[in-house]
Every structure is written in C-alpha cells, then in structure tokens.
C-alpha positions as MATLAB code, in Angstrom:
seq = 'XXXXXXXXXXXXXXXXXXXXXXXXXXXXXXXXXXXXXXXXXXXXXXXXXXXXXXXXXXXXXXXXXXXXXXXXXXXXXXXXXXXXXXXXXXXXXXXXXXXXXXXXXXXXXXXXXXXXXXXXXXXXXXXXXXXXXXXXXXXXXXXXXXXXXXXXXXXXXXXXXXXXXXX';
ca = [
     -14.391   66.040    6.024;
     -11.251   65.054    7.653;
     -10.514   61.265    7.416;
      -8.423   60.242   10.366;
      -6.779   57.017   11.423;
      -6.340   56.240   15.135;
      -4.222   53.300   16.126;
      -1.806   52.014   18.781;
       1.316   50.406   17.266;
       3.989   48.386   18.933;
       7.660   48.863   18.278;
       7.472   46.192   15.554;
       4.266   47.350   13.962;
       1.912   45.007   15.699;
      -1.666   46.258   16.323;
      -3.310   43.023   17.282;
      -2.995   39.465   18.386;
      -5.766   37.008   17.497;
      -8.375   39.716   17.010;
      -7.523   41.444   20.427;
      -5.309   44.314   21.395;
      -2.032   42.820   22.635;
      -1.879   45.123   25.738;
      -4.178   46.862   28.238;
      -3.326   50.534   28.515;
      -5.994   52.588   30.204;
      -4.218   55.889   29.215;
      -4.504   54.975   25.521;
      -8.035   53.874   25.913;
      -8.778   57.267   27.454;
      -6.941   59.144   24.741;
      -8.963   57.069   22.111;
     -12.331   57.939   23.875;
     -11.389   61.654   24.228;
     -10.795   61.931   20.518;
     -13.603   59.682   19.157;
     -16.676   60.650   21.397;
     -19.105   62.572   19.364;
     -17.488   61.564   16.083;
     -18.267   58.529   13.683;
     -15.919   55.617   13.929;
     -15.366   53.366   10.941;
     -14.238   49.837   11.508;
     -14.169   46.295    9.889;
     -16.385   43.591   11.181;
     -13.639   41.683   12.925;
     -12.742   44.849   14.802;
     -16.365   45.395   15.774;
     -16.524   41.720   16.918;
     -13.481   42.122   19.095;
     -15.063   45.074   20.832;
     -18.280   43.282   21.201;
     -20.809   46.091   21.296;
     -21.371   49.629   19.618;
     -19.232   52.238   21.408;
     -21.418   54.835   23.008;
     -21.686   58.433   21.939;
     -20.380   57.680   18.518;
     -21.893   56.609   15.170;
     -20.436   53.115   14.705;
     -19.890   52.208   11.069;
     -18.964   48.628   10.199;
     -17.617   47.606    6.921;
     -18.294   44.012    5.961;
     -18.770   42.026    2.768;
     -21.255   39.758    4.656;
     -24.689   40.911    3.274;
     -26.517   39.144    6.165;
     -24.477   40.904    8.889;
     -26.800   43.064   10.985;
     -26.774   44.504   14.487;
     -28.701   47.102   16.257;
     -26.852   50.451   16.819;
     -24.508   50.047   13.785;
     -24.524   51.563   10.319;
     -23.472   48.661    8.137;
     -21.738   49.388    4.828;
     -20.316   46.956    2.355;
     -17.276   48.777    1.061;
     -14.798   51.548    2.004;
     -16.386   53.761   -0.602;
     -19.820   53.250    0.542;
     -18.784   54.070    4.130;
     -17.005   57.299    3.126;
     -19.880   58.379    0.880;
     -22.206   57.801    3.862;
     -19.966   60.052    6.006;
     -19.710   62.783    3.383;
     -23.573   62.748    3.017;
     -23.951   63.225    6.703;
     -21.448   66.021    6.537;
     -19.358   64.846    9.441;
     -16.324   66.989   10.223;
     -14.036   64.263   11.281;
     -14.332   60.449   10.833;
     -12.049   58.114   12.787;
     -10.904   54.806   11.228;
     -10.228   52.411   14.130;
      -9.164   49.231   12.431;
      -8.308   46.578   11.757;
      -5.243   45.909    9.540;
      -7.149   45.429    6.313;
      -9.217   48.590    6.801;
      -6.154   50.544    7.546;
      -4.313   49.157    4.496;
      -7.334   50.039    2.231;
      -7.721   53.715    3.712;
      -4.209   54.980    4.605;
      -3.832   56.603    1.125;
      -7.166   58.394    1.604;
      -6.439   59.589    5.167;
      -5.790   63.272    6.052;
      -4.630   62.726    9.714;
      -2.991   59.979   11.760;
      -3.265   59.680   15.508;
      -0.738   57.136   16.491;
       0.033   55.791   19.947;
       3.549   54.337   19.859;
       3.790   51.618   22.344;
       7.244   50.957   23.655;
       6.957   47.058   23.461;
       7.930   44.280   21.033;
       5.160   41.780   20.364;
       6.259   38.342   19.441;
       2.961   36.731   18.653;
       1.355   39.608   16.511;
      -1.247   38.457   13.930;
      -2.252   42.079   12.785;
       0.089   44.841   11.632;
      -0.209   48.437   10.651;
       0.840   49.104    7.085;
       4.328   50.647    6.579;
       3.973   54.438    6.517;
       5.988   56.568    4.114;
       6.891   59.199    6.649;
       7.874   61.603    3.855;
       4.142   61.934    3.102;
       3.393   63.011    6.854;
       4.212   65.979    9.053;
       4.391   65.457   12.837;
       2.232   68.172   14.500;
       2.285   66.954   18.105;
       4.023   64.353   20.298;
       3.422   63.729   23.984;
       5.411   61.107   25.882;
       3.721   59.083   28.576;
       5.838   57.104   30.929;
       4.679   53.685   32.371;
       2.931   53.731   35.677;
       0.953   51.458   37.943;
      -1.922   51.292   35.392;
       0.127   51.403   32.188;
       2.817   48.822   32.102;
       4.873   50.387   29.214;
       5.979   53.788   27.992;
       3.923   55.208   25.024;
       3.966   58.271   22.857;
       0.877   59.990   21.500;
       1.704   61.378   18.018;
      -0.444   63.316   15.606;
       0.481   63.741   11.940;
      -1.022   65.561    9.019;
      -0.741   64.776    5.491;
       2.246   66.783    4.138;
       1.679   69.263    1.415;
       3.370   68.245   -1.872;
       4.754   71.120   -3.795;
];
C-alpha cells in the first residue's frame, strides 16, 4: 500500500487559515479530485468539518479522539495506526492523507509519496502550517507549472515526490 500526502502549500508553508483553505484555486481542486477519486482519503476531524460532507467516490476516513463523533458515510478511526491498519486490511493500493496540519505532522515519516501544490502566494494570517520537509529524503519525480488565469488568481506548481532510497 502506498501512503501519500496531498497538500497545497503557500510560499511560507501555510496550508490553512481558521480551518479553511486560504485560497480558491479551481485548478488545484480539480487536480486533487483527479488523484483522489476511487481512493480512500484520510483526514482529521477538523479537516472533515471544514469540508462539511463526505467527498463522493472516495472512502472517507476521519481520525478523531472524540469517541462520540459519528457521521453517515464516514469510517471513523481513533488513531493514525488504527486508520492505517484499516487501510491495509482493505488492501487499498494508495491512500491519500488530506490534512490537517496535525495529521500531516503525525504521518509524514510514514509516507511514501508527496503530491504538493506549491501556491505562489505569501499568507499573513495562516493558522495551519505544513511540517518542514527534509528534502534530502525525497526525490522529485514530476513538476508541472500552472500560470494564473481568470479562475486561478496565482501561479502554482504541481510537484510529485517519492521517498528517496537510502543506500
């Protein structure tokens, strides 16, 4: 099973402001959808609440310590390990971790692949940040620049990394 992180990151490592994305970029949302449809997505409760509903055509796995949290259309797990064990038992080929910052921090060392959208903007009021990445542990396998347009107000770059082999 490939464990992948998918995230959009500002120039100053911001991924959220007050439990919301700090931008509206249809090209990034389409990229996210194209990769995650028909795959399980793993997220924290706050990320789920910011989305507001289970995302269609995906197994939505929410990690929460709140034992009373329940919602139709979700798989509720109470730890990272419980969620990963569930995915392994289901024999999923690739699982996408979609946030938030706490979940990213707790899983980055377990991750095999990173799908990073680099958003060319500096966010002053960020409240959620992506953990610092040791780029020596990762190998860039693709990069695609996307210039701003009438729907996407800033430039962005879609990057894909695989964990580097350590010899």
